[in-house]
C-alpha positions as CSV (number, residue, x, y, z in Angstrom):
1,M,165.3,153.1,42.5
2,R,166.7,149.7,41.6
3,N,169.6,151.2,39.6
4,K,170.9,152.8,42.9
5,I,172.4,150.9,45.8
6,S,173.6,152.3,49.2
7,V,177.0,150.9,50.2
8,S,178.7,151.4,53.6
9,E,182.0,149.7,52.8
10,D,183.7,147.1,50.7
11,F,187.0,145.2,51.3
12,Y,188.9,142.0,50.5
13,S,189.5,139.7,53.5
14,I,188.6,136.2,54.7
15,Q,185.2,134.9,55.8
16,G,185.4,134.9,59.6
17,E,182.4,132.8,60.6
18,G,180.3,129.8,59.8
19,T,180.5,127.2,57.1
20,Y,183.0,129.0,54.9
21,M,185.1,130.4,57.7
22,G,188.7,131.0,56.4
23,Y,187.7,131.4,52.7
24,P,189.0,134.4,50.9
25,A,186.1,136.8,50.3
26,V,185.2,140.2,48.9
27,F,182.8,141.8,51.4
28,L,180.1,144.2,50.3
29,R,178.4,145.9,53.3
30,L,175.1,147.5,52.4
31,S,173.6,150.3,54.5
32,G,170.7,150.1,56.9
33,C,169.2,147.5,59.2
34,N,165.8,146.7,60.6
35,L,167.2,145.7,64.0
36,M,169.5,147.5,66.6
37,C,171.7,145.0,68.4
38,G,172.7,146.5,71.7
39,G,169.2,148.0,72.2
40,Q,167.6,151.2,71.0
41,G,169.9,154.1,72.0
42,T,173.1,152.2,71.5
43,Q,173.6,153.9,68.2
44,F,173.8,157.2,70.0
45,D,175.8,156.5,73.1
46,G,177.6,153.2,72.5
47,E,176.1,151.7,75.7
48,L,174.0,148.6,76.1
49,H,170.2,149.0,76.5
50,N,167.1,146.9,76.8
51,N,169.0,144.2,78.7
52,A,171.4,143.6,75.8
53,T,174.6,141.8,76.7
54,W,176.4,142.6,73.4
55,R,176.5,145.2,70.8
56,C,176.7,145.0,67.0
57,D,180.3,145.9,66.1
58,T,179.4,147.5,62.8
59,I,176.6,149.9,63.8
60,D,178.8,153.0,63.1
61,V,179.5,151.6,59.6
62,W,176.2,150.4,58.3
63,M,174.3,153.5,59.6
64,K,176.3,155.4,57.0
65,G,176.4,154.8,53.3
66,V,176.9,156.2,49.8
67,S,174.2,155.8,47.2
68,Q,175.7,154.9,43.8
69,S,174.7,153.4,40.5
70,I,175.1,149.7,39.8
71,T,177.4,150.6,36.9
72,D,179.7,152.7,39.2
73,L,179.8,149.9,41.8
74,V,180.8,147.3,39.2
75,M,183.5,149.7,37.9
76,H,184.8,150.1,41.4
77,F,185.0,146.3,41.8
78,H,187.3,146.3,38.7
79,E,189.4,149.2,39.9
80,A,189.8,147.8,43.4
81,G,191.0,144.4,42.0
82,Y,187.9,142.6,43.4
83,I,187.0,141.1,40.0
84,A,190.4,139.4,39.8
85,H,189.9,137.9,43.3
86,L,186.4,136.7,42.5
87,L,187.6,135.1,39.2
88,K,190.2,133.2,41.2
89,G,187.5,131.7,43.5
90,A,187.1,134.2,46.3
91,H,183.5,134.4,47.5
92,L,181.3,137.5,47.4
93,V,179.9,138.1,50.9
94,V,177.0,140.5,51.0
95,T,176.4,141.8,54.5
96,G,175.0,144.7,56.5
97,G,173.1,145.8,58.5
98,E,170.4,143.8,56.7
99,P,171.2,143.5,53.0
100,T,167.8,142.1,52.0
101,L,166.3,145.6,52.7
102,Q,167.9,146.5,49.3
103,E,166.8,143.4,47.6
104,G,165.9,144.9,44.2
105,A,169.2,146.8,43.8
106,L,171.1,143.8,45.1
107,I,169.5,141.6,42.4
108,D,170.5,144.1,39.7
109,F,174.0,144.3,41.0
110,L,174.5,140.5,41.1
111,D,173.1,140.1,37.6
112,T,175.5,142.7,36.3
113,L,178.5,141.4,38.2
114,K,177.9,137.9,36.9
115,K,178.5,139.1,33.4
116,D,182.2,139.6,34.4
117,V,182.3,136.7,36.9
118,P,180.1,133.9,35.5
119,R,180.9,131.5,38.3
120,L,180.4,134.0,41.1
121,F,179.8,132.4,44.5
122,V,177.5,134.6,46.6
123,E,177.0,134.4,50.3
124,V,174.4,136.6,51.9
125,E,174.5,137.4,55.7
126,T,171.0,138.1,57.1
127,N,169.3,138.2,60.4
128,G,166.6,136.0,59.1
129,T,163.6,138.3,59.6
130,I,162.8,138.9,56.0
131,V,161.6,136.4,53.4
132,P,163.6,136.9,50.2
133,S,162.0,136.8,46.8
134,E,162.7,133.8,44.6
135,E,164.4,136.2,42.2
136,L,167.0,136.9,44.9
137,A,167.2,133.3,46.1
138,L,168.3,132.3,42.6
139,E,171.3,134.6,42.8
140,V,172.5,133.3,46.2
141,N,174.7,130.2,46.7
142,H,174.7,130.2,50.5
143,W,172.7,131.9,53.3
144,N,174.3,132.8,56.6
145,I,171.4,133.3,59.0
146,S,172.3,135.0,62.2
147,P,169.0,135.2,64.2
148,K,169.0,137.6,67.2
149,L,168.1,136.5,70.7
150,A,166.9,138.4,73.8
151,N,170.6,139.2,74.5
152,S,170.6,141.5,71.4
153,G,168.2,144.0,73.1
154,N,165.6,143.6,70.3
155,S,162.0,142.8,71.1
156,F,160.8,139.3,70.1
157,N,158.3,140.7,67.6
158,T,161.0,142.5,65.7
159,R,163.7,139.8,65.8
160,F,161.6,136.7,65.1
161,N,159.5,136.1,61.9
162,H,158.1,132.6,61.8
163,R,157.6,132.7,58.0
164,A,161.2,133.7,57.4
165,V,162.5,131.0,59.8
166,D,160.4,128.4,58.0
167,Y,161.6,129.6,54.6
168,F,165.3,129.4,55.5
169,K,164.9,126.0,57.1
170,Q,164.0,124.7,53.7
171,Q,167.1,126.0,51.9
172,K,169.8,123.5,51.0
173,S,172.9,125.7,51.5
174,V,172.4,127.5,54.8
175,C,174.0,127.9,58.2
176,W,172.5,129.2,61.4
177,K,174.9,131.3,63.5
178,F,173.8,132.0,67.0
179,V,175.7,134.6,69.1
180,I,175.6,133.4,72.7
181,A,177.4,134.0,76.0
182,N,175.9,131.4,78.4
183,Q,173.6,128.5,79.0
184,D,170.5,130.7,79.1
185,D,171.2,131.9,75.6
186,L,171.6,128.4,74.3
187,E,168.4,127.3,75.9
188,E,166.6,130.2,74.2
189,V,168.0,129.0,70.9
190,L,166.9,125.4,71.4
191,D,163.4,126.5,72.6
192,T,162.8,129.0,69.8
193,Y,164.6,127.6,66.7
194,Q,164.1,124.0,65.8
195,V,166.8,123.9,63.2
196,S,169.1,121.0,62.2
197,Q,172.1,120.9,64.5
198,Q,174.2,119.9,61.5
199,K,173.6,123.4,60.1
200,M,173.9,125.3,63.5
201,Y,177.0,127.1,64.8
202,L,177.5,128.7,68.3
203,M,179.5,131.9,68.3
204,P,180.9,133.9,71.3
205,A,179.1,137.1,72.0
206,C,181.9,139.6,71.8
207,E,183.2,142.7,69.9
208,S,186.8,142.6,71.0
209,V,189.7,140.1,71.6
210,E,189.4,140.7,75.3
211,E,185.7,139.8,75.4
212,Y,186.3,136.8,73.0
213,E,188.9,135.3,75.3
214,K,186.4,135.4,78.2
215,V,183.4,134.1,76.4
216,A,184.8,131.6,73.9
217,P,185.7,128.9,76.4
218,I,182.2,129.0,77.8
219,V,180.6,128.7,74.3
220,A,183.1,126.0,73.3
221,N,182.1,123.9,76.3
222,L,178.4,124.3,75.5
223,A,179.1,123.3,71.9
224,M,180.8,120.1,73.1
225,E,178.1,119.3,75.6
226,Y,175.2,119.8,73.1
227,H,177.1,118.4,70.1
228,I,176.7,121.6,68.1
229,K,179.5,123.1,66.0
230,F,181.5,126.0,67.4
231,S,182.4,128.9,65.2
232,S,185.2,131.3,65.9
233,R,185.0,135.0,64.8
234,L,188.2,135.3,62.9
235,Q,187.7,139.0,62.2
236,V,187.7,139.6,66.0
237,N,190.5,137.1,66.7
238,I,192.8,138.7,64.1
239,W,191.9,142.4,63.9
240,D,190.1,143.0,67.2
241,K,187.7,146.0,66.9
242,T,189.0,147.1,63.5
243,T,186.3,147.2,60.8
244,G,186.7,147.0,57.0
245,V,189.1,144.0,57.2
């Protein structure tokens, strides 16, 4: 039902990655995903499967959720002080999991929220496997596309949708964030995704400060060599494995 939306968590923080890294933002994490980064089975044992080299750091969050009405969620935004932040220029970042799985409910929520925040700036984080409707596209100011590579443990057919990739290539406000750990990962990016390097970011594959410190120098050197922008992962740098911040 479009008047219900399943939410895993919400919080006020800063955008940690990509084009708007460092911007104050209200995060709305929706439940569910069509991929399992870390390989099937990682959701049960926390280990890496299917030759994955990294694991989604929010699996335990987006696999859970509370279904609520659009009205109740907007009321919660008022009570939590999020509306005040948004009115002062904070972005709304809708993430997951994969938020486009709840496209209809998300459209209704954004339509309702914009009655209170007319100049709402909306970022949507997506793995780029689903083509959004034009109705949703009209609600979104910026797309953060994070395509998954072989290092995610997902099969090629589940993590790559040619139609969706072509669609997002045509969007004006978009960034492509690739999680990599080494040269092989980058070569896969360049071979598979012919996207503008001006809209591309390389991010270290990590879920902790310890892992970040090992991988970041490798990724930074690759970014310099190939003249591609490097993106930190501020949420990891600052809060380590803590979620909801």
